[in-house]
C-alpha positions in Angstrom: -7.7 0.2 -51.5 -8.2 -2.3 -48.7 -4.7 -3.5 -48.8 -3.8 0.2 -48.2 -6.1 0.5 -45.1 -4.1 -3.0 -43.6 -0.9 -1.7 -44.0 -1.9 1.5 -42.4 -3.4 -0.3 -39.5 -0.3 -2.8 -39.2 1.9 0.4 -39.1 -0.1 2.3 -36.5 0.0 -1.2 -34.4 3.6 -1.3 -34.7 4.1 2.3 -33.8 1.6 1.8 -30.7 3.9 -1.1 -29.7 7.1 0.7 -29.9 5.4 3.5 -28.2 4.1 1.2 -25.3 7.5 -0.5 -24.9 9.5 2.9 -24.4 6.9 4.0 -21.9 7.1 0.7 -20.0 10.7 0.9 -19.6 11.0 4.3 -18.2 8.0 3.8 -15.8 9.6 0.3 -14.6 12.4 1.7 -12.2 9.9 3.9 -10.5 7.5 1.6 -10.0 10.3 -1.2 -8.8 11.8 1.7 -6.2 7.9 2.6 -4.8 7.4 -1.1 -4.5 10.7 -1.3 -2.3 10.0 1.4 -0.5 6.6 0.3 0.3 8.0 -3.1 1.7 10.8 -1.3 3.7 8.3 1.1 5.4 5.7 -2.0 5.8 8.7 -3.8 7.7 9.5 -0.9 9.8 13.1 -0.9 8.1 15.0 2.1 6.5 17.5 2.2 3.9 21.2 3.7 5.0 24.6 3.8 3.1 28.0 3.7 5.3 31.4 4.2 3.7 34.2 1.7 4.7 37.8 2.0 3.8 36.6 4.1 0.7 33.9 2.0 -0.3 30.1 2.7 -0.2 28.2 -0.2 1.7 24.2 -0.3 1.4 22.4 -1.7 4.6 18.9 -1.9 6.0 18.3 -0.8 9.6 15.3 -1.4 11.8 13.5 1.6 12.4 11.3 -0.1 15.4 13.8 -1.2 17.6 17.6 -0.1 16.9 18.9 -1.3 20.4 18.1 -5.0 19.3 21.2 -7.1 18.1 22.6 -6.8 14.9 21.9 -9.7 12.5 24.0 -9.9 9.4 22.5 -11.7 6.1 24.8 -12.7 3.6 23.3 -12.9 -0.1 24.9 -14.4 -3.2 26.5 -13.1 -6.3 23.5 -12.2 -8.1 21.2 -11.5 -5.1 20.7 -8.3 -3.1 19.7 -6.8 0.2 16.0 -6.4 -1.2 15.9 -10.2 -1.0 15.7 -10.0 2.9 13.0 -7.1 3.2 10.0 -9.7 3.5 
């Protein structure tokens, strides 16, 4: 009988672990987006999209003083615009 309780406990722990993994993966993207939006707002930036030659380009623009000169920051292949927010 004690062996049966242990196997039920193991099964319950495994089920809980799998459930937590699925829950975490679905929440991950929402938390990431929420964090980025906070960083954009904190830095006074807004996310925009421009179409050039049929291609969509994402950019970040200052809300504080759009009259200031534009700075173009180029990132590497594995990076993205979010590297420059902070």
